[in-house]
N, C-alpha and C positions, 0 to 999 in steps of 0.2 A: 456724173458722166466722166469718161476718160478725157484726158487733156494732152495736147501737144503744144509745141512752140508756135507762136504767131509768125516768127521769122528766124532764120539761122543767125548764129553768132560765132565768133572766133576768139579763142583764148591762146595766148602765147606765154611761155615761161620755161624755166629750166626744170629738168627732171631731178628728183631727189637722189637717185642712185648714180646716174651717169654724170650729172652736172652739165649735160648738153641741153640746148634749147629745143623745145618741142612745141608743136602747134596742135590744138584740138579744135575741130569745127563741129559744132552741135547744130543739128538740123531737124525740122519737123518730120514726123513719121506718121503713117496711117494708123488707124485704130488697130488694137491688138498686136501691134509690133513689139511692144515692150521697149527696153533700152538695148540697143545693138551697137557694138563697136567693130571697127575694122582698122587695119594698118594701110595708110595710103602711100607708104614708101615702098610697098611691094606690089608688083603688078598682079592683077586678078585676085586680090584678096577680097573676099566677100564679107558682108556684115554678119556678125555672130551675136545672137541674143544671149545676154549674160544670164547664167544660172549658177547655183552652187556647185554644179557638176563640171563646169568648165574652168573652175579655179585650179590653176596649175601650181601655185606657190602662195604661201602665207608668210614668208620670211620678210619681216619689216614692213610688209604691205600686202594688199590683195592683188595678185597677178592672175589674169585670165588667159586662156588659150584661145586665140582667134585665128582659125584656119591654120593651126599648127604653129602660129607665131605668138609670142608673149606681148601683152600690154600690161604694164605694171602701175600700181598705185591708183586704181580706179575708184577706191572706196569713198573719197570725198566728192567725186562727181556723182556717183550713184546715190550717196547719202543726201546730197543737195537735191537731186531730182525727186527722190521719195519725199523728202521733207517739204518741198514746195508743191507737191501734187502733180509733177510731170510724169505721165505714164508712158508716153511713146516718143522716142527720139533716136536719131542716128548720131553716133560720135565717130568721127574720122580722125585718126591720130597719125602724126607724121613720123612716128618711130616707136621705140620700145616702151615709152612711158608717157603718161599724161603729165602736164605741168603740175608741180607741187604748189605753185603760187605762194601764199603766205603760210601754208601748213594747215589751213582750215578750209571750210567751204564758202567763206565770205564772198570772194570774188566771183565764184561760180554762181552763187545765189543772185548777186547783183546783175550779172549778165542775163540770167534767166528772167529776172524781173524787168529789165530793160527791154528784152525781146518780147515779153508778154506771153501769156498762155491763152489758148483758145479751146473751148469745149468741143468734143467730138460727139458722134451720134451713138457710140456704143457705151453700155454701162460698164463701170469698173467691176472687177471681181475681187471679192474680199475673202481671205482665209480666216474663218471664224473658229477659234479654238473652243472645243466642247469638252475636252478632257485634258488634264495636265500632261505635259511632256517635259522631260528634264534629262540633262547629261552632266557627267562629272568627269574631269580629266585633270590629273596632277593638281588637285586642290583648286581647280577652276570649275565653276559651275554656271549653268544657264538653265532656267526653267521658265515655262510659260503656263498660265492657267486661264480659264475663261474669264472674260471681263467685257463690259459694255463700253468699249473704247480701245485705245492703244496707249499703254503706259510702260515705261522702262525704269526700273530702279537698278542702279549700278553701284557696286561697292568696289572701290579701288584701295589697295593697301600696299604702300611702299615703305620700306624701312629707312626713310629719309625724312628729316624734319621739315623740309619744304613741302612735301606731299602728305606723308602720313596716311591715315585712314580717312577716306572721303566717301560719303554716301549721298547720292543725288537721285531724286525721283523726277522724271520728266513726263508730263501728261501731254501727249502729242496733239498739236494744233498747227495747221499750216501757217497761221498768222503769227505764231510765236517762235517757230523753228529757227529763223534767222538769228534773232537776238539771244535765244536761250542755248542753242546747240551749234548752229552753223558757224559762229564766230570763234569757236574754241580750236586752238592750234595744237598740233602734235607736239610732243615734248621728248626730251632725252637728256642724259647726263653728259657733261663735257668729257669725262674720262671714257665713256662708251662711244661717243662720237669720234674721238681721236683714235680709238681702237678700230672702229669701222673704217676710218680713212686709211689706216695702215694696211687694211685688208682689201683696199680698193673699192670699198662700199660707201654709200651715202656721200658721194663726192659733191653733190649739190647742197648738202645740209649746211645751214648757217643760221645766224640770228634773224635773218629775213624770213625764214620759213619754218621756224620751230622755237619753242621755249627751251632754252638751254640752261641747265642747272649745274652749278659748280658746288662741290662738296663743302667748300668753306664760305663762298660769297653768296650762295643762293641763286636766285634767278638773275641771269646775266643780261637779259634783254633790257635796254635802257627804259623802255616804256612800262616794264613790269607786266602784270597779268591784265587781261581784258575784263575778267569777271571773276567773282568768287568761285572757287572750285572749277577753274578752267580745265584742270587735268582730267577730272572725271567726266566733265561735259564732253571733252574730246573723245573719250572712250565710248560715250553714247553715240557721238557722231559716227565713229567707226562701226559701231553695231548697226546703226541705221543703214550705212553703206553696204555692209556685209549681208544683212538680212533682206535688203531690197532685192537681192538676186533671186529670192524665192519667186518673185514675179507676180505677187498679189499684194493688195493692201492687207494689213494685219489687224485682227481684232483679238486682243488678249492682253494679259498683264505679264510682263517679263521681269524676272529678278536674276541679275547676273553678278557674279563675284569673280574679279580678277581675270575676266575673259579677254581674249585677244582675237586676232584674225583667224588663227587656226581653229580655236574652239567655236568661234562664231560660225565658221563654215561647217564644222561638224554638226552643230546644232541646227543650222538651216537644212542640211540634208536629213537629219534625224526627224525634224518636224515634218518635212514633205513626205517622208516614208511612213509616218505614223498616221495612216489614212483613216483610222478609226477614231482619231482624236480631233478632227476638225471637219468643217463643212465649207464648201466653196459656194458663195452666194453672189449673185449679180445685184448687189445693193451697195450703197455707200452711206455709212453713218457719219455725218459731219461732226460728231462728238460735240454737240452744242453745250452739254453740261461739263465744261472744262474746269478741272480743278487746278489750283496753283501748283507749280513745280516746287519741290521742297528739297532742302539739303540739311544734313545734320551739321550743327555748329555753323551758324550763319555769319559769325565774326570773320573778318577778312584781313589777313596779313600774309603776303606772299612769302615771307621768310619764317613763318611759324606753322608748325603742324597742328592738326586738331588736337585738343586736350586729351583725347582718348589714346593717343599714341606717344610713346616715349621716344625722344630723339635717338637716332642711330648712334 
């Protein structure tokens, strides 16, 4: 069955791009509402249901158009909602961005879990892939094929010894999403962050909300990484967030290579438009036959690339 929140909750924090403090209030919503956002700093701004077609920018984050107004960096919120099985909710934001928090979905998930979920009377709708669909753009690829469940395999390949080539397969399960995917933080290189600052971007970016990598010293965050392959896990979190805009639960097997917000959005649109490649069913498979998530090269050292990659 569809689910909404048992009660509302509020999250406060700085925005990644502006560095200003923002508030997001997440509230229960009726059946078949989906996830809807609005700006509460503008008079008469109505809630807008998120879809791949109201994404207005994919530069550094996913930004939606909400009544002609932008709301940026929504992907960790929408990814957390999908991952936990929250189908219907209203999100009211105090300005141009939702809070970046620690750069992952961890705090959002904890708020949802404290608020609790309640079942509603309507059945969930599942987009069940029946034929393969794929896109390719500038050596970045995403494809989906029929599968009895929902699985994402993501390949990340950076010419840097801290990251290198990472391949991770996640078999979706509401009970494992938090620890497997939700805790993974966004990341960037120190030199790139400094360049963004010089352009007036990423003003809120810091070690508090991102993994920052120095070319010589490696990971600068004192606590190191939270999990093996945190980099590619975060890319899967972003993909959950971007594909959740489709508005259905997904049944299929995804393979993605080097994809980001732009390609994720193009793929979401392409999949919706490939109407002969899927069926919409009012059923929900709880995916009881869960396989373990896997990664290539399970050894873990935050300063060493996987053996299949030569250091830059």
